[in-house]
TIZA-11186 format. One record per residue (C-alpha): x, y, z; residue number from 1. Coordinates in pm, 1 decimal, padded with zeros to 6 digits. Layout:
REM TIZA-11186
         xx         yy         zz   num
          X          Y          Z   NUM
...
***
This chain:
REM TIZA-11186
         xx         yy         zz   num
    07355.5    23144.4   -04537.8     1
    07234.5    23116.7   -04898.0     2
    06918.8    23309.2   -04807.1     3
    07125.3    23579.4   -04634.5     4
    07353.6    23611.4   -04939.6     5
    07054.4    23650.1   -05169.2     6
    06916.0    23919.3   -04939.3     7
    07250.9    24104.8   -04948.2     8
    07256.9    24080.5   -05330.3     9
    06899.3    24211.0   -05345.7    10
    06983.2    24508.3   -05118.7    11
    07294.5    24580.2   -05326.9    12
    07082.8    24584.8   -05645.7    13
    06824.9    24814.9   -05483.2    14
    07103.5    25051.9   -05372.2    15
    07262.3    25046.9   -05720.0    16
    06926.5    25107.8   -05891.7    17
    06849.9    25393.9   -05650.4    18
    07185.9    25561.7   -05719.8    19
    07130.6    25517.5   -06096.9    20
    06789.8    25684.2   -06069.4    21
    06924.2    25970.6   -05853.9    22
    07217.0    26018.0   -06095.3    23
    06975.1    26048.5   -06385.2    24
    06754.9    26294.0   -06193.8    25
    07059.6    26509.1   -06108.6    26
    07210.9    26499.2   -06457.0    27
    06893.6    26616.3   -06632.8    28
    06870.6    26960.4   -06465.0    29
    07251.9    26996.0   -06473.5    30
    07244.3    26953.9   -06851.1    31
    06984.2    27230.8   -06883.7    32
    07179.2    27462.6   -06650.1    33
    07505.7    27397.9   -06835.8    34
    07347.5    27458.3   -07176.2    35
    07182.5    27780.8   -07053.8    36
    07514.5    27912.1   -06919.0    37
    07689.3    27813.5   -07244.4    38
    07432.0    28007.2   -07448.8    39
    07490.3    28317.6   -07235.6    40
    07871.2    28276.0   -07243.4    41
    07864.6    28239.7   -07623.1    42
    07690.8    28578.0   -07646.9    43
    07376.9    28432.6   -07804.4    44
    07156.9    28588.3   -07532.9    45
    07330.3    28925.5   -07560.4    46
    07669.5    29087.1   -07490.0    47
    07856.2    29029.0   -07158.9    48
    08125.9    29225.7   -06984.5    49
    08445.0    29051.1   -06864.8    50
    08329.9    29029.6   -06501.4    51
    08006.1    28856.3   -06603.4    52
    08200.4    28610.7   -06821.2    53
    08433.8    28532.2   -06529.5    54
    08150.0    28453.2   -06288.1    55
    07962.3    28241.4   -06544.4    56
    08287.4    28057.9   -06624.5    57
    08324.4    27967.2   -06255.1    58
    07964.5    27838.0   -06251.7    59
    08020.8    27628.0   -06567.7    60
    08343.2    27475.5   -06430.2    61
    08165.2    27375.9   -06109.0    62
    07878.0    27220.2   -06304.9    63
    08134.7    27009.8   -06494.8    64
    08294.6    26916.1   -06162.0    65
    07957.8    26810.2   -06018.8    66
    07877.5    26606.7   -06333.0    67
    08211.0    26422.1   -06297.5    68
    08136.6    26350.9   -05931.5    69
    07794.3    26204.7   -06022.2    70
    07959.9    25982.4   -06285.0    71
    08218.7    25864.9   -06029.8    72
    07953.1    25782.5   -05768.8    73
    07753.2    25587.3   -06029.4    74
    08064.6    25395.2   -06141.6    75
    08156.1    25320.3   -05779.7    76
    07805.6    25194.2   -05708.3    77
    07807.8    24968.9   -06017.0    78
    08148.7    24833.9   -05920.0    79
    08036.0    24750.6   -05566.9    80
    07726.3    24574.3   -05705.3    81
    07933.4    24383.0   -05963.6    82
    07734.8    24543.9   -06244.7    83
    08003.1    24743.9   -06422.3    84
    08048.6    24617.6   -06779.4    85
    08379.4    24591.4   -06964.4    86
    08350.0    24593.6   -07344.2    87
    08689.6    24446.0   -07422.6    88
    08838.2    24451.1   -07771.6    89
    09174.9    24337.2   -07903.5    90
    09370.8    24658.6   -07958.4    91
    09716.9    24805.2   -07915.2    92
    09720.6    25021.2   -07602.5    93
    09976.4    25249.8   -07771.5    94
    09701.8    25370.6   -08006.7    95
    09481.0    25454.1   -07707.9    96
    09767.0    25642.3   -07536.7    97
    09811.7    25852.3   -07852.2    98
    09438.1    25933.4   -07858.6    99
    09431.0    26029.6   -07488.2   100
    09748.9    26236.2   -07531.7   101
    09592.2    26428.5   -07823.2   102
    09265.4    26492.2   -07634.9   103
    09431.0    26609.4   -07308.0   104
    09733.3    26794.2   -07448.2   105
    09561.9    27134.9   -07455.2   106
    09452.8    27119.3   -07089.5   107
    09807.3    27020.8   -06980.3   108
    09974.5    27292.9   -07186.1   109
    09722.4    27546.6   -07052.8   110
    09901.1    27504.2   -06717.3   111
    10239.3    27574.6   -06886.7   112
    10342.2    27211.8   -06834.5   113
    10553.0    26987.8   -07056.8   114
    10364.4    26679.4   -07183.1   115
    10524.3    26381.6   -07359.8   116
    10472.8    26013.5   -07442.5   117
    10720.3    25727.2   -07490.4   118
    10568.6    25416.6   -07650.5   119
    10734.3    25074.2   -07637.0   120
    10777.2    24925.7   -07984.5   121
    10739.5    24567.5   -07853.8   122
    10392.3    24631.4   -07705.7   123
    10146.2    24378.6   -07854.9   124
    09769.6    24407.1   -07905.2   125
    09572.1    24268.7   -07611.5   126
    09215.7    24260.0   -07481.8   127
    09088.3    24566.0   -07296.4   128
    08799.8    24812.7   -07283.6   129
    08934.7    25128.9   -07453.7   130
    08674.7    25353.7   -07289.4   131
    08752.4    25228.8   -06938.5   132
    09132.9    25222.8   -06977.4   133
    09102.4    25569.2   -07134.1   134
    08909.2    25671.8   -06821.3   135
    09198.3    25546.7   -06601.9   136
    09457.1    25735.8   -06808.4   137
    09255.6    26058.5   -06801.3   138
    09209.4    26031.3   -06424.4   139
    09585.1    25986.7   -06370.7   140
    09663.5    26278.8   -06604.3   141
    09404.0    26495.2   -06426.5   142
    09567.3    26415.1   -06090.1   143
    09913.0    26489.4   -06231.8   144
    09790.0    26832.1   -06347.9   145
    09611.5    26900.7   -06018.8   146
    09910.3    26815.9   -05795.3   147
    10173.6    26983.4   -06011.8   148
    10290.8    27336.5   -06071.0   149
    10356.8    27569.4   -06361.7   150
    10649.6    27453.3   -06577.2   151
    10599.5    27099.7   -06446.7   152
    10628.6    26778.9   -06650.5   153
    10395.5    26486.8   -06724.5   154
    10502.8    26178.0   -06919.3   155
    10312.1    25865.0   -07026.4   156
    10516.5    25557.9   -07121.6   157
    10437.7    25199.6   -07221.8   158
    10643.7    24880.5   -07236.8   159
    10606.3    24503.6   -07258.9   160
    10710.3    24339.5   -06932.0   161
    10748.1    23982.4   -06801.9   162
    10612.1    23937.9   -06448.5   163
    10636.6    23586.4   -06296.4   164
    10658.0    23425.0   -06644.3   165
    10349.7    23608.2   -06773.2   166
    10353.5    23899.2   -07017.8   167
    10189.7    24234.5   -06946.8   168
    10168.3    24581.5   -07096.7   169
    10301.0    24822.5   -06833.4   170
    10183.0    25185.4   -06849.7   171
    10334.0    25464.1   -06637.5   172
    10197.3    25815.1   -06583.9   173
    10467.8    26017.5   -06408.2   174
    10505.0    26380.1   -06301.7   175
    10746.0    26602.8   -06109.5   176
    10476.5    26748.1   -05884.5   177
    10439.4    26779.1   -05507.5   178
    10464.1    26403.6   -05443.1   179
    10281.5    26191.5   -05184.2   180
    10390.2    26107.4   -04827.5   181
    10464.7    25736.3   -04779.3   182
    10196.4    25703.8   -04507.7   183
    09928.0    25813.0   -04757.9   184
    10024.0    25584.8   -05048.7   185
    09854.9    25277.1   -04897.0   186
    09522.9    25467.4   -04875.6   187
    09528.6    25610.7   -05228.4   188
    09308.3    25344.1   -05387.1   189
    09041.1    25329.1   -05115.3   190
    08693.3    25487.8   -05135.1   191
    08679.1    25857.8   -05049.9   192
    09049.5    25869.3   -04963.5   193
    09208.1    26190.2   -05092.6   194
    09545.6    26261.1   -04935.3   195
    09423.3    26469.1   -04641.8   196
    09152.2    26723.4   -04565.3   197
    09368.3    27030.4   -04618.7   198
    09482.0    26905.9   -04961.6   199
    09122.2    26823.1   -05055.8   200
    09021.8    27180.9   -04978.8   201
    09316.0    27315.2   -05177.9   202
    09310.6    27082.4   -05481.6   203
    08955.6    26939.6   -05485.2   204
    08838.6    26586.1   -05550.6   205
    08628.5    26332.2   -05360.2   206
    08887.2    26054.1   -05365.2   207
    08685.1    25824.9   -05594.8   208
    08888.3    25840.4   -05916.2   209
    09177.9    25619.8   -05806.0   210
    08945.4    25368.4   -05639.9   211
    08745.9    25337.7   -05963.9   212
    09071.1    25310.9   -06162.0   213
    09183.9    25024.5   -05936.3   214
    08853.0    24843.2   -05991.3   215
    08879.2    24884.8   -06370.2   216
    09238.0    24755.9   -06382.5   217
    09156.5    24457.2   -06159.3   218
    08859.9    24368.1   -06384.0   219
    09116.9    24349.3   -06665.7   220
    09334.2    24107.9   -06462.9   221
    09600.9    24372.4   -06399.6   222
    09733.0    24571.5   -06106.3   223
    09786.5    24941.2   -06023.0   224
    10020.3    25105.4   -05770.6   225
    10205.0    25429.7   -05699.0   226
    10566.8    25525.7   -05625.7   227
    10621.5    25871.7   -05479.0   228
    10811.1    26092.7   -05237.1   229
    10715.6    26440.1   -05115.2   230
    10867.3    26702.5   -05343.7   231
    10999.1    26442.0   -05589.3   232
    10691.1    26377.2   -05805.7   233
    10487.1    26059.4   -05850.7   234
    10468.5    25754.3   -06073.3   235
    10137.9    25573.7   -06118.0   236
    10190.0    25233.9   -06280.3   237
    09931.5    24985.8   -06406.1   238
    09945.3    24660.8   -06602.5   239
    09719.4    24481.6   -06852.5   240
    09779.5    24110.1   -06929.1   241
    09892.5    23994.1   -07275.1   242
    09746.2    23649.2   -07342.3   243
    09899.2    23366.6   -07548.2   244
    09659.6    23203.9   -07795.9   245
    09517.3    22936.0   -07564.5   246
    09541.5    23164.1   -07258.8   247
    09344.1    23419.6   -07458.6   248
    09073.8    23163.0   -07532.9   249
    09045.1    23067.0   -07165.0   250
    09033.9    23430.8   -07053.6   251
    08772.7    23525.8   -07314.0   252
    08535.4    23240.0   -07237.6   253
    08556.0    23304.9   -06862.2   254
    08500.2    23676.5   -06922.3   255
    08207.1    23610.5   -07159.6   256
    08038.3    23360.0   -06924.4   257
    08073.4    23599.5   -06631.2   258
    07917.9    23882.3   -06834.7   259
    07631.9    23656.5   -06951.6   260
    07573.3    23550.9   -06589.6   261
    07561.0    23912.3   -06467.5   262
    07331.3    24023.5   -06749.3   263
    07118.3    23706.0   -06733.2   264
    07172.5    23657.5   -07107.1   265
    07264.1    23360.6   -07324.9   266
    07610.7    23297.4   -07467.5   267
    07674.9    23091.6   -07781.4   268
    08011.0    22917.5   -07822.8   269
    08074.3    22829.8   -08190.3   270
    08392.7    22637.3   -08278.7   271
    08492.5    22626.8   -08649.1   272
    08733.5    22393.1   -08826.3   273
    08844.1    22412.7   -09191.1   274
    08684.1    22111.0   -09358.9   275
    08963.6    22008.4   -09596.8   276
    09309.1    21940.1   -09448.4   277
    09478.9    22085.1   -09759.4   278
    09322.7    22425.9   -09683.0   279
    09446.8    22441.6   -09321.7   280
    09717.5    22705.9   -09349.5   281
    09779.7    23046.6   -09190.4   282
    09675.0    23242.9   -09501.5   283
    09335.1    23070.7   -09513.4   284
    09287.7    23112.1   -09135.7   285
    09366.2    23484.7   -09153.3   286
    09119.1    23534.2   -09440.9   287
    08850.3    23341.0   -09252.0   288
    08916.4    23534.1   -08931.7   289
    08873.8    23863.9   -09116.1   290
    08554.6    23746.1   -09290.7   291
    08406.4    23632.4   -08958.8   292
    08506.6    23959.6   -08787.3   293
    08314.4    24148.6   -09057.1   294
    08012.4    23925.9   -08990.3   295
    07985.1    23919.2   -08611.0   296
    07850.5    24260.6   -08519.0   297
    07772.1    24260.0   -08144.9   298
    07998.2    24489.0   -07938.7   299
    08040.4    24213.2   -07676.9   300
    08095.5    23927.9   -07925.5   301
    08448.3    23783.6   -07931.9   302
    08652.6    23602.5   -08198.1   303
    08971.5    23412.1   -08117.8   304
    09179.2    23102.6   -08203.5   305
    09187.9    22777.1   -08006.5   306
    09425.7    22479.9   -07968.9   307
    09738.3    22642.6   -08114.6   308
    09531.4    22824.3   -08374.6   309
    09376.0    22509.2   -08527.8   310
    09020.4    22628.4   -08460.8   311
    08839.0    22959.9   -08493.8   312
    08597.1    23041.6   -08213.0   313
    08307.3    23286.9   -08180.5   314
    08160.1    23374.6   -07841.4   315
    07837.9    23559.0   -07921.2   316
    07570.4    23702.5   -07692.4   317
    07281.1    23519.2   -07858.6   318
    07071.6    23199.6   -07859.8   319
    07044.8    22916.5   -08118.2   320
    06823.0    23122.0   -08348.5   321
    07080.2    23401.8   -08339.8   322
    07356.6    23150.3   -08417.9   323
    07175.1    23047.1   -08736.4   324
    07164.4    23413.1   -08846.0   325
    07541.9    23439.7   -08784.4   326
    07604.8    23118.6   -08983.3   327
    07394.1    23251.4   -09272.5   328
    07599.9    23573.3   -09288.0   329
    07928.7    23380.7   -09270.7   330
    07817.0    23154.1   -09556.9   331
    07773.2    23462.3   -09776.8   332
    08129.8    23583.7   -09711.7   333
    08366.4    23285.8   -09701.7   334
    08533.9    23086.9   -09978.7   335
    08650.4    22791.2   -09767.1   336
    08432.9    22502.0   -09646.3   337
    08395.0    22481.1   -09266.3   338
    08248.7    22242.1   -09011.6   339
    08132.2    22378.0   -08678.2   340
    07997.9    22286.5   -08335.5   341
    07769.2    22485.8   -08104.1   342
    07693.0    22496.3   -07732.9   343
    07480.7    22751.9   -07547.1   344
    07524.3    22890.9   -07194.8   345
    07326.8    22830.1   -06975.4   346
    07090.6    22608.4   -07182.7   347
    07344.7    22328.0   -07235.0   348
    07555.1    22387.5   -06924.1   349
    07675.6    22660.4   -06687.0   350
    08021.5    22501.9   -06658.9   351
    08304.4    22644.2   -06874.5   352
    08481.5    22311.4   -06941.4   353
    08156.4    22132.4   -07024.6   354
    08050.8    22416.8   -07255.6   355
    08373.2    22368.0   -07455.5   356
    08337.2    21986.0   -07454.5   357
    07979.7    22003.3   -07585.9   358
    08080.1    22237.0   -07871.4   359
    08374.9    22009.3   -07962.3   360
    08150.5    21699.5   -07955.8   361
    07899.9    21875.5   -08181.7   362
    08188.5    21964.9   -08416.8   363
    08312.7    21603.8   -08431.6   364
    07967.5    21477.4   -08534.3   365
    08026.8    21660.7   -08863.1   366
    07657.6    21738.9   -08905.8   367
    07703.5    22117.2   -08923.3   368
    07891.7    22259.1   -09219.2   369
    07922.1    22581.5   -09414.5   370
    07982.6    22534.5   -09784.7   371
    08085.9    22859.7   -09953.4   372
    07823.6    23011.5   -10180.2   373
    07926.8    22945.5   -10540.4   374
    07906.2    23236.1   -10785.7   375
    07767.4    23153.0   -11130.9   376
    07790.7    23389.8   -11428.5   377
    07514.2    23335.3   -11688.7   378
    07591.5    23476.3   -12035.4   379
    07295.6    23455.6   -12276.5   380
    07126.8    23712.2   -12501.9   381
    06778.2    23586.7   -12404.5   382
    06689.9    23808.2   -12105.7   383
    06389.8    23594.9   -12010.6   384
    06605.6    23283.0   -11986.3   385
    06884.1    23449.1   -11783.9   386
    06623.1    23592.5   -11544.7   387
    06451.2    23255.9   -11488.7   388
    06781.9    23067.7   -11455.8   389
    06909.1    23324.0   -11208.0   390
    06593.4    23292.8   -10996.5   391
    06607.5    22911.4   -10990.6   392
    06981.6    22894.5   -10914.0   393
    06953.2    23146.4   -10630.0   394
    06684.0    22926.7   -10474.8   395
    06931.0    22638.0   -10500.5   396
    07183.6    22831.4   -10287.0   397
    07397.9    22979.9   -10565.7   398
    07485.8    23345.0   -10613.7   399
    07430.3    23457.4   -10973.5   400
    07543.0    23733.2   -11209.5   401
    07390.5    23779.3   -11555.0   402
    07508.3    23928.6   -11883.9   403
    07305.6    23959.3   -12205.0   404
    07593.6    23992.5   -12449.3   405
    07946.1    23855.0   -12487.1   406
    08139.4    24177.0   -12420.1   407
    07954.4    24234.7   -12093.5   408
    08005.8    23869.4   -12001.2   409
    08385.5    23895.7   -12041.2   410
    08387.2    24218.6   -11838.7   411
    08187.3    24062.4   -11552.0   412
    08402.6    23747.7   -11553.3   413
    08719.8    23956.1   -11505.6   414
    08559.8    24169.3   -11235.7   415
    08386.6    23897.4   -11028.4   416
    08591.6    23582.2   -11101.3   417
    08290.4    23346.0   -11074.9   418
    08321.2    22978.0   -10981.5   419
    08144.8    22869.6   -11303.2   420
    08031.9    23035.1   -11628.1   421
    07712.9    22921.9   -11806.4   422
    07767.2    23029.0   -12167.6   423
    07531.6    23033.5   -12465.3   424
    07711.3    22976.2   -12796.1   425
    07479.7    23159.0   -13035.3   426
    07476.1    23530.7   -12948.8   427
    07487.2    23848.7   -13161.7   428
    07803.8    24066.9   -13178.9   429
    08049.1    23816.5   -13031.3   430
    07937.8    23455.0   -12998.3   431
    08015.1    23203.3   -12724.5   432
    08321.1    23068.1   -12909.4   433
    08485.4    23413.3   -12912.8   434
    08389.3    23476.4   -12547.7   435
    08549.8    23145.8   -12448.0   436
    08871.5    23225.7   -12639.9   437
    08902.5    23565.5   -12469.5   438
    08847.0    23413.9   -12127.0   439
    09106.7    23140.6   -12186.3   440
    09367.6    23398.8   -12294.0   441
    09330.4    23609.3   -11977.0   442
    09526.8    23491.2   -11670.0   443
    09246.1    23611.9   -11439.4   444
    08977.1    23400.7   -11606.8   445
    09158.8    23117.8   -11788.2   446
    09093.8    22862.2   -11508.8   447
    08722.6    22935.0   -11462.5   448
    08522.7    22629.1   -11581.9   449
    08270.4    22695.6   -11859.6   450
    07947.4    22500.6   -11905.4   451
    07821.5    22558.2   -12258.8   452
    07458.2    22540.4   -12370.3   453
    07322.4    22572.0   -12721.7   454
    07030.5    22475.4   -12945.7   455
    07289.6    22355.4   -13198.4   456
    07391.5    22004.7   -13100.4   457
    07539.3    21870.5   -13425.1   458
    07871.9    21691.4   -13457.5   459
    08066.5    22003.3   -13566.1   460
    07936.5    22206.5   -13269.7   461
    08032.6    21934.6   -13021.8   462
    08382.2    21905.0   -13172.4   463
    08426.0    22283.4   -13151.5   464
    08315.6    22278.2   -12786.4   465
    08571.8    22006.1   -12707.5   466
    08844.3    22220.5   -12868.5   467
    08741.1    22512.1   -12645.2   468
    08812.6    22299.4   -12338.0   469
    08463.5    22350.1   -12194.9   470
    08382.4    22165.5   -11872.6   471
    08052.5    22039.4   -12014.7   472
    07772.6    22084.6   -12268.5   473
    07395.1    22084.3   -12234.3   474
    07151.7    22106.7   -12523.8   475
    06869.4    22363.2   -12536.2   476
    06591.6    22329.3   -12436.9   477
    06688.4    22151.8   -12114.7   478
    06514.1    22041.8   -11799.2   479
    06615.0    22239.9   -11486.9   480
    06711.3    21913.7   -11312.2   481
    06952.1    21830.2   -11596.7   482
    07121.5    22169.7   -11566.6   483
    07159.4    22136.7   -11186.6   484
    07299.3    21786.8   -11233.0   485
    07556.3    21917.3   -11485.0   486
    07654.8    22204.8   -11253.5   487
    07706.3    21968.1   -10958.4   488
    07904.5    21734.5   -11183.6   489
    08138.0    22019.8   -11282.6   490
    08194.5    22120.5   -10917.9   491
    08291.7    21764.2   -10825.7   492
    08605.4    21796.5   -11038.5   493
    08693.6    22163.5   -10975.0   494
***
């Protein structure tokens, strides 16, 4: 049986690959034909009379129709082979409805039809592929135009709806067109099932659009159906699930594993926890979530919360080496210390529950952490020294900014709000004492610790430094190890 199943899968792949190749071979000449006709229609190849324009317009419309049919056949083939990909993102479907409405409004109004939308205010963002759901909406609108009449009406509406204790977004595309006989409704979503042969001849269509739409909606975990009566118009209704936090996590990991399995790729599960309990609040989580979203760049990578929002999770299409690159980018963006755990599908396991357990176990070991990159501002008039210090400190994992005079130092401190300022006392124009006073007077910089260095280490200088409230003092010239030790000492108490 296993051998027979593998043979069926192989034949399905061969069929799908063949259709993909044929689709490509058909599209290439169609593109050339369409472009040639467009050049003639635009008058670039010379003037045309109205009759010539009319005939070329018919040809162009039929090329577009053929191109759509090729796309539908390719989509249908991918769906049957289980190779259609959904690139789901967390969005509000109302925004997509507005975009589709704007892009299709002209073609509806061209038929002298009224077009409107009614968007539910309680509709929440949820996970869906905007291109594919847009495809469903456009197909339903196209059908509503096709089976309607002049002065007809089309309306798209959305609402949040509870079905069997689960929440969904419900979308309706309704019209007041010719309607559908009850006996035909059950066949609407089957392959090559337009209403009947006479209507196919009159209105066109191969009967693939609704079948593809059904497949897309089902791959989102929703449902699609129609309500209609002859002469009374039609309502096409579909739903998309809205997931609670932990439901969302479960859905996303199942969806990501299934995609990795189909594409024979690896999937990294990375679970993050804020290291210090005092920092575990919603504001910090939201900031971290945004920083991580700006870091993870793959179109199929997902970010969500786990266990009532206590953990942040990344599901990334990558291996362990790729994970390290992600961690490096996160380290450059965040300001909160994190610990994390990793597991890789299918290297560690192909089982969803075990994949989560392994990542959690790795997290609990506490061996993986991300300490935010500290920003140090070096203010010293000796350019050679600031350059060498900057180079050494960057190699130690710090981010550095340099200023070669006091005024510039104050300006950079206000702008960048560094974690520590290394300040030379003896500088031209304004010295380190004046710089420190200005910084302590400004609410934006008054709490930034200052580590002072100077070649003057007499009693008066040290007393003056104490009065400034500096976090520490180091005498010039100093050993690099002594400076690093002082910096680490300051950060222990900040």
